[in-house]
N, C-alpha and C positions, 0 to 999 in steps of 0.2 A: 400529586397522580403517582399511582402507584410504581413501584421501582425506579422514581426520580425521586423525590422529596424523601423518601427512607434512606438514600441512598447518597446523599446529600447533608444527613443530617452532623450538627456541627458535634453534639456528644457523642455521638457514636464513633465519628471519624476520630474525636480526640482519643475516647476509648481503645480504638484500634493502635493508635498513635503510639500510646504509651506502652499500649503489649509491644511493638517494634523496637520503643526504648529498651525497654527492661532485657530485652532478648539476645540485641544484638550487643556483641563484642569485641569484634573484627572488621576492619575494613572489606567490602563485597561491593562488587558490579555486576547488578543485575541490569538485561536491556529487556526496554518494553519495545516488542516488534511493533505496534501497530501505533501509526500514526494518530488513529484517533485517541487511542491513552496517552500517547504524546501531548497532543494539545489539552487534553484533561490537566497533565501533569504541569502543563507550563502555565497555560491561564488561571490554574486557583494557588499555584503556586507549593504544592504539595513535595516537590524538590527542595523548597527552604526548609519546608518544615521536618523534614525525615534528618536523623541522627547524623552528623557528618560523618560517621565511618560510612554510609550507603550513598553508591551514584548509582545514580539510573541513566541509562546508556541508550539513547535515542536508535531505536534501529530501522530497519528499510521498507517497515511496511507502511507505506504510502503509495498507491498503482500511480499514480499521477506520474510522482515525482522517479520511479525506476523505470517508465516507459521512454524506451533507447530514443534517441535522437534520428535515427535511420527511420523509425515506424512515423515519426512526428512528421519527419521531411517527404515522406511517401503519402500521409493523410491530407498533407497541403497539397502535394502533387496530383493525386487522384482527385480534392476538391477544387481545384483549378480546371477539371477538365467542363468543356461548354454543357455536357450533358448530366451532370453529377448533383445529385442533392445530397450533402454530404452533414452526416449529423451528429452533434456529440454533445457529452455533459459538460456545462458552463467553463466547470475550472479546468479544462485539457483548451479549451478556445485561446487561453492567453501563453500558456505551455511554450517557450522558445524552442523553436526545432535550430536546425544552423546558421538561418536564416532570417527566417519568418516565423510566424503561429499562424496558427488558424483564422486567428481574429483580425490580424493583418490581411491575409487571403481575402477574408469577405468583404474587407475595405476593399482591395483589388477590384471584387466584380462576383468574388465564388458562392455558389448558392449555397452559404457555411448556416445550417439552423443549429440554435441550443435546444434540447429536449431533455425531460425528466424521467423518460422510461424506453428502452428498445423497445418495448411495442409502439411506442409514438413513431417511432421510424418507420416501422412495418404498416401503420396506417397511411404514413406520408407515400409509399411505396406505393400501396393500393390505391392511391386518389390520385396518381401520378403515372400512369404505367408508360408514359414517352421518357420519363427519365430512369437512368439507373440511382438508385438512395443507398447510401452509406452507411453505416454506422459505427461509431469510435468504438469498439469493444474493448475499455480499457478497465484492470480491475485485478483483484483476489479473488480466493473462491466464492466471496461472498457474491460480488456483484458477475460473477458467470454463472450466476444460477438463472437470472431473467436474461443475460444474454442466448444462453443454449435455451431458452425458451422460444426467444424471439425467432432464430433459425429453424427450430423446430416446428414453428408455427409456419415461415415463412414456405416450408418445402411441405407441411401436410397442405396450408390454402392455395399452391400453386403459385406465389408471388416473386415468380421469375427474378425480378429487377429490384430483390433487395437483399443485399450483400454487407457481410460485417468484415471490418479490420479489425482482428485480433490482438491486443496485446497482455494477453491474461498472466501473471504469474501465480508461482505457487509460496507459501510458505516454509515446509518442513525442507526443501531442497534450501532455501537460504539458510538456514539454522544449518545446517551441514556445513553449508559453505562458511559460514562464518566462524562456527568452532574448529574447524579442518586446517584455518590459517596458521602460519605458525607464529604469529604476535598474536593470536587472541588471549584478551584479560578478561571475556566476560566472564561467570562463575553463575548465573541461573539467567531462566528467562520468564518474563509475562509474556505468555500464547493469548493473541486476539480470539478475544469470545465469539466474535462474531463469523469471521472464519469456522471456529470449533461450532458451531451451531449449524451448520452447514454439513460439516465435512465430518466433525466427530473430531476425538483424537487417538485414535488407535494409531495415526500415522508419528505422532512423537515417541511411542514407545520405544521401537529403536535407538533413537539420538538423548536419551536417557540412559540407557542398558548402555550404547556403546561408548559415550561420553561421559558418565558417569555428572551429569550436572541435571537439577532439577528446571523442571518445567510447568509452569503453573497457569491454569486456564484462568485468565481475568476479565473481568469485564469496563468498563467504560467511564463508571462516574467514581467521585472520589472516594468512597467508601469504598468500591469495588479495586482500586488499582492499592491503597492501603493493605486492604485484606490479601490483595496476591502477592505483594511486599512482605509481611509476616508471615506468608506460608512457605515465601522463598526463604526468607533471613533462618525462618525457625529450620527449617531441613540442613540448608549451609553450616550453621553455626554447630548443627549434631553429627554433621559429615556425612549428610543424608543425599540423594539424589533418588526422588521418585517424581511419576506425572500424578500431579492434584488439579482437582476442579473446584477452582472459586465461583465460577459463574454457573450453579447447578441450577440456577431458576432458569436457565434456558440452552444449558446445553448440555447432552448425552455423549456417551461412548461412542456409538456407532452415528450420532449427525442425526442427520434427514436423510432417510432412504429415498422416499420420493426425488428430491432434487439432485440427490447423486444417481439414480437413474438414467436423469434427463442428462446431465452432464458427461458421465460414459457414453452415452447415445451420439450425442453430438461433436463431443472434444478428445482428443487425442494429447497424449504427452509430449512434448518437443524440448530443444537444447533452448534456452532463452537469454537475449543479454540484458541484462540491467542496467538502467544507465548508469555512468558512475562506477560501477560497479563490474561489470564484464560479464563475458559467458557464465551460467550455472547449468551443467548436465540437468534434464529433464525437468526444469524448473517453470515452464509454462504449458499451457493448452492451445492445441491450433485446433481449426474444424477439420474433422474427419474426413475420409474422401466419400462417405456415404453424404454429405450435406455440400461437395464440390460447388455446385453452383451456387452457393450462398458464402462461398468464402472469399472477400475480397485480393486477397494472393493470388489467388487464381481466376479472378474476372480481368483484373488489371494487372498482370504479368507484363514486366519491362516497364511500370510506371515507378517512378520514384528508384529506393533500393541503393542509392549511392552510399558510400560509407563516409560519417561526418563526424567532425571533431568535435570537442567539446571546447569551450571558452577557458584556456590555461588560468582565467582567471577566477572561476566557479570549482570551489574546492567541495561539492554537495556531493560527489561518491566517499568522500572521508566523513563527511557527516550523517549521509546514509549506513555506512558501516560500523558508525560508534567510536568511531578513532578521531572526532572532533566534535565540538560542540557550534553553532551554529554563530553565534557572538567570537567564536576564537578563530573564524574566517578573516582575512584583510581587506574581503569585500564588502562583508556582511556592513549593511545598512550604510553603506556609503554607494560603493560603485553597482552595485546590489540591493535593490529596493524592490517592494510589490510594485510599484511604479515603472520599475528598468530590473526585472528578473534576468538574473545571469542563468539560474537554474529551475528548475521544475518545484523544489523546496522552499520556494520564496512564493511561489503562484500557488500552491495548493491550501488549501483549510488546513490537512494535514499534514503539511509539509514544516517539519521544525523549524526551520527556516523562516518561514511566515509565522509562527507559532513566536517564538523570540524577537522577532521583530515586533508584533503586536502587545506582548509580555512582559517581554525581559528585554529590552534595549537599555534599561539602564543600566543592568550587570554588566560591567566593562572588566571581563577578564585578560591577563595577557595573553596576548596573540602568540600563538604557537605553530610556528610555518611545519608541516610534517617535511622531513626529509626526502 
């Protein structure tokens, strides 16, 4: 299959790996922002193949993982209402809130449905006019586009019983927050190619200029990852800081203008709390006032919204910030497993903890308990 088989070609991967080995002379820490990239790295053992000088740090780019507890608790509270059909992607159903999950709410009688597109939820609303249908709009800029289109179509088609509970987070403000931290040790970034397919990469240019850090737009196949690493390491070894596009087969500087137009119409930026990380200014989207009748935050005012506390045993916040590897967490694989997750990164397919559980459990590293 074009753009899949050729980017998993062993000879091509080995050739780029040799280039990396010949280029690197000093230790470097590079963060891959996206959980999809983390999954590829861990699944194919790419981190084990790289020279020991290069440390890949797993970033916060799993939207399921960073959805705050309060938002999940609100989703569960809304789903429990008798006149509500609550729709969500499957990976959100098992993510634990402060006490329950959407799946447990379903087992108690809530009408919770797994769907594959927000437009599916819109169709359910049309077929059930006596019900209030809510879609859990979780994601980064990538999934925000179909979410925005569902809201846009609901208004256009006058589907008044459809609303969306939005938890959409944005990548550039998160990178800024990581780089601004006093203990930041990240020296280069692999930016998420699918996000840049929608948004372009103009937003990263100020970050490169301000923090003097290389950012390379990178895809998701093994060859993509190594090509991104090579470009990043080459810059670091030369003392350069540039924005490079290693995913040119899909990404353009300006992104997708049509998608960005819909996003700008339906959403507006807002401060957002990231699970395990905290509040990041202007790092999320909310539904604009023009579409307020489809904003579940306004439709269900007063439902949920209680501040919740993360389990003290869960160190996923440190994992999401790149300060801890999943198998360095004392609870990993013991108190925290896919069957009994303490945090979202053990649930989501793009979560670093889930990836390590599937592919890296045999790597027993010294436990480093953060101070």
